C-alpha positions in Angstrom: 114.4 248.7 89.6 117.5 246.9 88.2 116.7 248.3 84.7 116.8 251.9 86.0 120.1 251.3 87.8 121.6 249.9 84.6 120.4 252.8 82.5 121.8 255.3 85.0 125.1 253.4 85.1 125.3 253.3 81.3 125.0 257.1 81.0 128.4 258.6 81.9 126.8 262.0 82.3 124.0 261.0 84.7 125.8 262.5 87.8 127.5 265.4 86.1 126.4 268.8 87.4 127.2 272.2 86.1 128.2 274.7 88.9 125.9 277.6 89.8 127.9 280.8 89.3 127.6 284.5 88.5 129.3 286.9 86.1 131.9 289.2 87.7 134.1 291.8 86.1 135.8 295.1 86.6 135.3 296.3 83.0 133.9 299.8 82.5 131.0 298.7 80.4 129.8 296.4 83.3 129.5 293.4 81.1 131.3 290.3 79.9 131.5 289.2 76.3 130.4 285.6 75.7 132.1 283.9 72.8 131.0 280.9 70.6 134.3 279.1 71.2 137.2 279.4 73.7 139.2 281.8 71.6 139.1 285.6 71.5 138.7 285.7 67.7 135.5 283.6 67.9 132.2 285.4 67.3 130.6 287.0 70.3 127.2 285.4 71.0 126.1 287.6 73.9 127.1 290.2 76.5 126.1 289.4 80.0 125.8 292.0 82.8 127.7 291.7 86.1 125.6 289.6 88.5 124.0 287.5 85.9 123.6 283.9 87.1 125.0 281.2 84.9 126.3 277.7 85.1 129.9 276.6 84.5 130.0 273.2 82.7 133.6 272.9 81.4 136.8 274.8 81.4 140.3 275.1 79.9 143.3 276.8 81.3 142.1 280.3 80.3 138.4 279.8 79.4 135.1 278.7 81.1 132.1 277.2 79.3 128.9 278.7 80.6 125.2 278.0 80.1 122.8 280.9 80.5 119.3 282.1 79.8 118.9 284.5 76.9 117.2 285.0 73.5 114.1 282.9 74.4 116.0 279.9 75.7 114.7 278.9 79.1 117.4 277.8 81.5 116.3 276.4 84.8 117.5 278.2 87.9 118.9 275.7 90.4 121.2 277.1 93.0 122.8 273.7 93.8 123.9 273.2 90.2 122.3 272.1 87.0 122.3 268.5 85.7 124.2 268.5 82.4 121.2 267.0 80.6 119.1 270.0 81.5 121.9 272.4 80.4 121.1 271.5 76.8 118.0 273.9 77.2 120.3 276.9 77.9 122.4 279.1 75.7 126.0 278.1 75.6 129.2 280.2 75.3 132.7 280.8 76.7 134.1 283.5 78.9 137.6 284.1 80.1 138.7 282.7 83.5 138.2 285.4 86.2 135.0 286.7 84.7 132.8 284.1 86.5 132.6 283.2 90.2 131.3 279.7 91.2 128.8 279.9 94.0 127.9 276.2 94.4 127.7 272.9 92.5 
């Protein structure tokens, strides 16, 4: 029991949870571009439709890092948030602030 507590304490990410969220936008095409890096000139990795559920795991002043399911990557759906260790199974990308709404986490 003590060993387990020590292992959890040694892992700084053991209690870090990505927020459960969904894509929102008012763009005419009904989608949001997801970029490889938090800059507009980075390559687009995906386009997600409005209402797509994602996880927000990090952010800057103008960008939000999301994790999502696409292209064969399975991303667990957990409405109370996703343990950052499980987020490694999901696709990763960045969207602009205001294009995602946090629901819980």
